C-alpha positions in Angstrom: -57.7 17.8 -38.9 -60.0 20.8 -37.4 -63.7 20.0 -35.5 -65.9 17.8 -38.1 -69.5 18.3 -37.2 -72.5 16.5 -37.9 -76.1 15.9 -38.3 -78.9 13.7 -38.7 -82.6 13.9 -38.9 -84.4 11.0 -37.2 -83.7 8.5 -39.9 -80.2 8.8 -39.3 -79.8 8.8 -35.7 -79.1 5.8 -35.2 -76.5 5.8 -38.2 -75.0 9.3 -36.6 -74.8 7.8 -33.6 -72.5 4.6 -34.3 -70.4 7.3 -36.2 -70.2 9.7 -34.0 -68.9 7.4 -31.4 -66.0 4.9 -34.0 -65.2 9.0 -35.0 -65.3 9.5 -31.5 -62.0 6.4 -30.9 -60.1 7.9 -34.1 -59.2 10.7 -32.2 -61.3 13.2 -34.6 -62.7 15.9 -33.0 -66.9 16.1 -33.2 -69.6 18.2 -32.9 -72.9 16.8 -32.9 -75.6 19.4 -34.5 -78.5 17.1 -33.6 -80.9 15.2 -33.8 -80.7 14.1 -30.5 -83.2 11.4 -30.0 -85.1 9.1 -32.9 -88.4 10.8 -32.6 -89.8 12.9 -36.2 -88.0 15.9 -36.6 -87.2 17.8 -39.2 -83.8 17.5 -41.8 -84.2 20.7 -43.5 -83.2 22.7 -39.8 -80.0 20.2 -39.3 -79.2 20.2 -43.0 -79.3 24.4 -42.3 -77.8 24.7 -39.1 -74.5 22.1 -40.5 -74.4 23.7 -43.8 -74.9 27.7 -42.8 -71.7 26.9 -40.0 -69.9 25.6 -43.4 -71.1 28.3 -45.9 -69.4 30.9 -43.1 -65.8 29.0 -43.0 -66.7 28.2 -39.0 -66.2 24.8 -40.5 -64.1 22.8 -43.4 -66.2 19.4 -43.2 -69.1 17.6 -41.6 -71.6 15.2 -42.3 -75.3 14.6 -42.8 -77.6 11.5 -42.9 -81.0 11.0 -43.6 -82.8 7.9 -44.6 -81.7 8.6 -48.6 -79.3 12.1 -48.5 -81.1 13.7 -51.4 -83.3 15.9 -48.5 -79.5 17.5 -46.9 -78.4 17.6 -49.9 -80.9 19.8 -51.3 -81.3 22.0 -49.0 -77.0 21.3 -48.0 -76.3 22.7 -51.3 -77.6 25.7 -50.9 -75.6 27.8 -49.4 -73.1 29.3 -51.3 -69.5 27.9 -50.7 -71.0 24.5 -49.9 -70.2 21.4 -52.0 -71.7 18.3 -50.5 -71.5 15.0 -51.9 -74.5 12.7 -51.2 -72.7 9.1 -52.0 -73.8 5.5 -51.1 -70.4 3.7 -52.4 -66.7 4.1 -50.5 -65.8 5.2 -54.5 -68.1 8.4 -54.2 -66.7 9.4 -51.0 -63.4 9.3 -52.4 -63.7 11.2 -55.8 -66.2 13.3 -53.8 -62.9 14.8 -52.3 -60.2 13.8 -55.1 -61.9 15.8 -57.6 -64.7 18.0 -56.3 -63.6 18.6 -52.7 -66.7 17.9 -51.4 -67.1 19.5 -47.7 -70.2 17.5 -46.5 -70.4 14.4 -46.7 -73.9 13.2 -47.1 -76.1 9.1 -46.6 -79.0 7.6 -47.3 -78.8 5.9 -43.5 -81.5 3.1 -45.9 -78.8 2.6 -48.6 -75.4 2.4 -46.1 -74.6 0.2 -42.7 -72.9 0.8 -40.3 -69.2 -1.0 -41.9 -69.6 0.3 -45.0 -70.7 4.4 -43.2 -67.3 3.6 -40.8 -65.3 2.8 -44.3 -66.8 5.8 -46.4 -65.8 7.9 -44.3 -62.9 7.9 -42.6 -61.9 7.4 -46.5 -63.2 10.8 -47.1 -61.8 12.6 -44.4 -58.4 11.6 -45.6 -58.8 11.8 -49.3 -57.6 15.5 -49.8 -58.7 16.8 -52.8 -56.5 16.6 -56.0 -56.5 20.9 -57.8 -55.2 19.8 -61.1 -57.5 20.2 -64.2 -60.6 19.6 -61.1 -59.9 23.3 -59.7 -60.8 25.2 -62.6 -63.9 23.3 -62.2 -64.1 24.0 -58.9 -63.6 28.6 -59.9 -66.2 27.5 -62.1 -68.9 26.8 -59.9 -67.5 29.7 -57.2 -68.4 32.6 -60.1 -71.9 30.4 -61.1 -72.5 31.2 -57.1 -71.4 34.8 -57.4 -73.5 36.4 -60.1 -76.7 34.2 -58.8 -76.2 36.4 -54.9 -75.4 39.6 -57.7 -78.9 39.1 -59.7 -77.1 37.6 -62.8 -79.0 35.0 -65.7 
């Protein structure tokens, strides 16, 4: 696998640091986009930075972490070609890849503790998109994105 991006706000900082150590131990190359401390910061900047790199095709996958995961999901999914999936359990993480080809895993640190987060990230990284009937749906999402960008309502 190519390098994976990871970013958080202050609410997800501790979990991010633990996941970085875990991923490195698993021999996964990780690029940390911040935040770099538990000092208060605004999640839209870090979420946008990571999602933009995915949207531009410079990286294939990333992980975003904040307290609930909701804000990061909202920001990331504003960008074309981003399929950010907010997941609170292992099954959702797997299905987000298998059925939706998610390219950003979003975690809420108040809902997902370290052990579960490690298992979710591992499963998410190992799960392939199953295509089939799901590919048709992803093409529909891409068509909607194109309509929005072109101003068609």
